[in-house]
N, C-alpha and C positions, 0 to 999 in steps of 0.2 A: 347206335351211332348218334342218334339224335340226343341222347342223354349226355354223351361225351361232348358234343358241341355246346350243349346247354351249360355244362360245367365250365367249359372254356369261356363262354360268354360271361358267366358269373365271376370267374377269376379275373378276366380282363376288365370287367366293370369295377370289381373291387380294387384292383391295382390302379385303374384310372382314377377312381375316387380318392385313393390315398395320394396319388400323384397330384391331383388337383388341389387337395387339401394342403399338401406341403408347398405347392407353388403359391397358393393364396397366402399362406403364412409368410413365405419368403418375401413376396411383393409387399405385403402389409408391413413387415418389419423394415423393409428397405425404405419405404416412404415415411414411416413414423420415426425412424431413426434420426432423420434430419431435424424433426421437431424436438426430439429428446436432446440432441447435440446442441441445438440453439438454446434450449432452456438451460442446459448445464453451462454453456458459455455465458449466457446472461447472468446466471447466478454467480459465476466466478468473477465476471467483470464488476458486478455489484460489490462483492467482497473486497476486491482490489481497490475499488474507488473509496470504500469506507476506510480501509487501512491507509490509503494515501491521504485522505482528509484528516484522519487522526494524526498522522505524521506531520502534516502541514501545521495543524493547530499546535502540536507539541513544539515544533521548531519555532513558530512565531512567538509562542508563550515564553520559551527559553530565551529567545533573542530580546524580548521585551524586558524580562527580568534582569538580563545582563545590562541592558541600557539603563534601567533604574539604578542598578548598583554603580555603574560608571558615573551617572549623574550625581549620585550621593557622594561618591568618592571625590569627584571634582569639586563639589560644593564644600566638602570638608577641607580640601587642600586650599581652596580660595579663602575660606575662613581663616586658616592659619596664616596665609600670606597677608590678608587684610589686618590681622591682629598684630602683626610683627611691628616692633617699635621703629625699625629703620630699614634701609634698603638691603643691607647685607643679611639681616635676619629674614626679611621677606624672600630674598633670593634663596637662602638656605632652606626655608620652609617649603617653597615651591619645588626646589630640586629634590629634596628628601621625599616629598609626597609623590612626585613623578617616578623617582627611582624605586621606592618601596611598592607602589601600586601598579606601575605600568612598565617597569624595567627600562625606563629611560634614564640611564645613569651617566654622569659625566665620566670621561675616560681617564681622568687624573687620579 
């Protein structure tokens, strides 16, 4: 009888040890999971911030290039207007430049 109870004590101790080991791993994973999630969120936020910055720089650069093109186009139109010999030629040069470059055309 004593050997049977000793076997039971060994089995109970073994099962308890396994249960404690699994409980410890569960609790450890539970608490460390928050750190892992925070780290992953931080990494994702950093990637999104970088992409947003790249998009912003690209947008500003494209806008700046369009402004330079518009300024140059207006300068060319003004040059043609200034070189015109009379009022009617100057008006025609300005109207043609606006119509061809900016779709501001007279309705006639």
